[in-house]
C-alpha positions in Angstrom: -16.4 -9.7 1.6 -16.4 -6.1 2.8 -17.8 -3.2 0.9 -18.5 0.5 1.6 -21.8 2.1 0.9 -22.4 4.4 -2.0 -21.7 8.1 -1.8 -24.9 10.0 -1.7 -23.3 12.7 -3.9 -22.5 10.3 -6.8 -25.5 9.7 -9.1 -25.8 6.0 -10.0 -23.2 4.8 -7.6 -25.7 2.9 -5.4 -26.6 0.7 -8.4 -22.9 0.0 -9.1 -22.4 -0.9 -5.5 -25.3 -3.3 -5.5 -24.1 -4.9 -8.7 -20.6 -5.4 -7.3 -21.9 -6.9 -4.1 -24.0 -9.3 -6.1 -21.1 -10.4 -8.3 -18.7 -10.7 -5.3 -20.9 -12.9 -3.3 -21.8 -15.2 -6.3 -19.3 -17.8 -5.1 -19.5 -21.1 -7.0 -17.5 -23.4 -4.7 -18.3 -24.8 -1.2 -17.3 -22.3 1.5 -18.7 -19.9 4.1 -19.1 -16.4 2.8 -19.1 -13.6 5.5 -20.0 -10.1 4.5 -19.5 -6.6 6.0 -21.7 -4.4 3.8 -21.9 -0.8 5.1 -25.3 1.0 5.1 -23.5 4.5 5.1 -20.4 5.6 3.3 -17.3 5.6 5.5 -14.8 6.7 2.9 -11.6 5.0 1.8 -9.7 5.2 5.0 -12.2 3.8 7.5 -14.2 1.5 5.2 -11.0 -0.4 4.2 -9.2 -0.4 7.5 -12.3 -1.4 9.4 -12.9 -4.1 6.9 -9.4 -5.5 7.4 -9.7 -5.3 11.1 -13.0 -7.3 10.8 -11.3 -9.8 8.6 -8.5 -10.4 11.2 -11.1 -10.8 13.9 -12.2 -13.9 12.1 -8.8 -15.2 10.7 -5.2 -15.4 12.0 -3.8 -14.8 8.6 -5.0 -14.2 5.1 -5.0 -12.4 1.7 -6.4 -8.9 1.1 -7.5 -8.1 -2.5 -9.4 -4.9 -3.5 -11.8 -5.0 -6.4 -9.4 -3.4 -8.9 -6.5 -5.8 -8.3 -6.2 -8.7 -10.7 -3.8 -11.5 -9.4 -1.9 -14.1 -11.2 -3.0 -17.6 -10.0 0.4 -18.2 -8.5 0.0 -15.1 -6.3 -2.2 -17.3 -4.0 0.4 -20.1 -3.8 3.1 -17.5 -3.1 1.1 -15.9 -0.2 0.1 -19.3 1.2 3.7 -20.5 1.3 5.1 -17.3 2.9 2.2 -16.9 5.4 3.1 -20.3 6.7 6.9 -19.8 6.6 6.9 -16.4 8.4 3.8 -16.9 10.6 5.8 -16.5 13.9 8.6 -14.2 12.5 7.9 -10.7 13.8 10.4 -9.2 11.4 8.1 -9.9 8.5 4.8 -7.9 8.6 3.5 -8.2 5.0 3.6 -10.4 1.9 3.0 -8.4 -1.2 2.2 -9.5 -4.8 3.6 -6.3 -6.3 6.9 -5.8 -8.0 7.9 -2.4 -9.5 11.6 -3.1 -10.2 11.2 -3.3 -14.0 12.7 -6.7 -14.4 15.7 -6.2 -12.1 16.3 -9.1 -9.7 16.7 -8.1 -6.1 18.0 -9.8 -3.0 19.9 -13.1 -3.1 20.7 -14.6 -6.5 18.2 -17.3 -7.3 15.7 -16.3 -4.6 12.1 -15.9 -5.6 11.6 -12.8 -3.4 13.4 -10.2 -1.3 12.6 -8.0 1.7 11.6 -4.4 1.3 10.4 -1.7 3.7 7.7 -0.8 1.1 4.5 -2.7 1.8 2.7 -2.3 -1.5 -0.9 -3.1 -1.1 -2.3 -3.9 -4.5 -2.8 -7.5 -3.5 -1.1 -8.5 -0.2 -1.3 -10.8 2.8 -0.5 -10.5 6.5 -1.2 -11.8 9.9 -3.4 -10.7 12.8 -0.2 -10.3 14.8 1.0 -7.6 12.3 -2.3 -5.8 11.7 -2.9 -5.3 15.4 -0.3 -2.5 15.2 -2.2 -0.5 12.6 -3.0 3.0 14.0 -4.9 5.1 11.5 -4.4 8.5 13.1 -0.6 7.9 13.8 -0.6 8.9 17.5 3.1 7.8 17.6 4.2 10.2 14.8 5.0 13.4 16.7 7.5 11.7 19.0 8.8 9.1 16.4 9.4 11.9 13.8 12.0 13.3 16.1 13.7 10.0 16.9 16.9 8.4 15.7 14.8 5.4 14.7 12.9 7.5 12.1 16.1 8.9 10.7 17.6 5.4 10.5 14.6 4.0 8.6 14.7 7.0 6.2 18.4 7.6 5.7 17.8 9.3 2.4 17.0 12.9 3.1 14.9 13.4 0.0 12.9 10.3 0.9 12.6 11.4 4.5 11.2 14.8 3.5 8.7 13.2 1.2 7.3 10.8 3.8 7.4 13.4 6.6 5.0 15.6 4.6 2.7 12.7 3.9 2.6 11.4 7.5 2.1 14.9 8.8 -0.9 15.3 6.5 -2.3 12.0 7.6 -1.9 13.0 11.2 -3.7 16.3 10.4 -6.6 14.4 8.8 -6.0 15.8 5.3 -5.6 12.4 3.5 -8.4 9.9 3.2 -6.2 6.8 3.0 -5.6 3.7 5.1 -2.5 2.7 3.2 -0.3 5.6 4.4 -1.0 4.9 8.0 -0.4 1.2 7.4 3.0 2.0 6.0 3.9 4.2 8.9 2.7 1.6 11.4 4.8 -1.2 9.7 7.9 1.0 9.7 7.4 2.1 13.3 7.3 -1.5 14.5 10.3 -2.5 12.3 8.4 -4.7 9.9 9.6 -5.8 6.4 7.6 -6.9 3.4 8.4 -10.1 1.4 8.3 -8.9 -2.2 8.3 -11.3 -5.3 11.0 -10.9 -7.9 8.3 -10.8 -10.6 5.0 -9.0 -10.5 2.0 -11.1 -9.4 -0.8 -8.6 -9.3 -2.0 -6.0 -11.8 -4.0 -2.9 -10.9 -6.7 -2.6 -13.6 -8.5 0.3 -11.9 -6.8 3.2 -13.5 -9.6 5.3 -15.0 -11.5 8.6 -14.6 -13.8 7.1 -12.0 -11.0 5.9 -9.7 -10.6 7.5 -6.2 -6.8 7.6 -6.3 -5.5 6.0 -9.5 -7.1 8.1 -12.3 -4.0 8.5 -14.5 -4.7 6.0 -17.3 -1.1 6.5 -18.7 0.6 5.7 -15.4 3.5 3.2 -15.7 1.9 1.4 -12.7 -1.4 0.8 -14.5 -2.1 -2.7 -15.8 1.4 -4.1 -15.2 1.7 -7.6 -16.6 1.9 -10.5 -14.3 3.8 -13.8 -14.5 3.8 -17.2 -12.9 6.3 -17.4 -10.0 7.1 -21.1 -10.5 9.0 -22.9 -7.7 9.4 -20.7 -4.7 13.1 -20.4 -3.6 13.6 -18.8 -0.3 16.4 -16.3 0.6 18.7 -17.5 3.4 18.1 -14.4 5.6 15.6 -11.7 6.4 17.2 -8.4 5.5 16.1 -5.3 3.7 17.3 -4.6 0.2 18.2 -0.9 0.4 19.1 -0.7 -3.3 15.7 -2.0 -4.3 14.0 0.4 -1.9 15.9 3.4 -3.3 14.8 2.4 -6.8 11.2 1.9 -5.6 11.1 5.4 -4.0 12.6 7.0 -7.1 10.5 5.3 -9.7 7.2 4.3 -8.0 6.8 7.3 -5.7 8.5 9.9 -8.0 11.6 10.4 -5.8 13.8 11.0 -8.9 11.8 14.1 -9.7 12.6 15.5 -6.3 16.4 15.1 -6.7 18.8 17.6 -8.3 18.7 18.6 -11.1 15.1 17.6 -11.7 14.1 19.4 -8.4 15.0 22.8 -10.1 11.9 22.4 -12.2 9.7 22.5 -9.1 11.1 25.8 -7.8 8.6 28.1 -9.8 5.7 26.0 -8.4 7.0 26.2 -4.9 7.6 30.0 -5.2 4.1 30.5 -6.5 2.6 28.4 -3.7 4.6 30.3 -1.1 3.5 33.7 -2.5 -0.2 32.5 -2.6 0.0 31.4 1.1 1.5 34.7 2.1 -1.1 36.6 0.2 -3.9 34.6 1.7 -2.6 35.2 5.2 -2.3 38.9 4.6 -5.9 39.1 3.4 -7.3 37.0 6.3 
């Protein structure tokens, strides 16, 4: 159990943090409970990533669940099975419980999961051997962003432009997130994510008090889960590019960045450009 401290600027948050810690540690089955409870607030990026690092200092492999992620029971069986199956396979970096394909089967016909480059983290599992590559400040980005490897991993120019902006903002320290650096680190080292063909985890944390997921009408909020049943394995480890194109377009909003939808963004971009020019002229 790892938990950040309350933010001093948020009235009443300390009481909420204390209550969550009490609930989380009220384990009613025989086991050893280890805790990493922060005395000072580190923020989303460092509290979570340091907590995961601490976890993998104690365990070779395991499941990571944040407090707003509600798993189906079969999520645990799915992770346990795949953690064992791919424990020594460097091609596989993550096992996720998330599926945003809207009922479309991906990968091999009959297989329970497919392989994606998108390591969705609302309920996931991994190994110490994979997490060791996490680099929160992306020191490899300046050189990698100019490489053939980067272009091969983002062959879609719209997608490449989208992620380039995000990774550059991460590198500049403008985004308080551990998840974006984790994605970049996984891609940089060529890792894939085993993704179930049904959704196994629901994010129930979409509300006004959320740090990142405050759109209660988001299609990603409270997505229903199902039992995965008997796990049938694909015959090979290979990225499903069609699934990833759909994921980018519908989960990350890529379809709004493509023509003709992109035309709707032109007035906003023009206004932003004019504002920046004006601000520089007045500086």
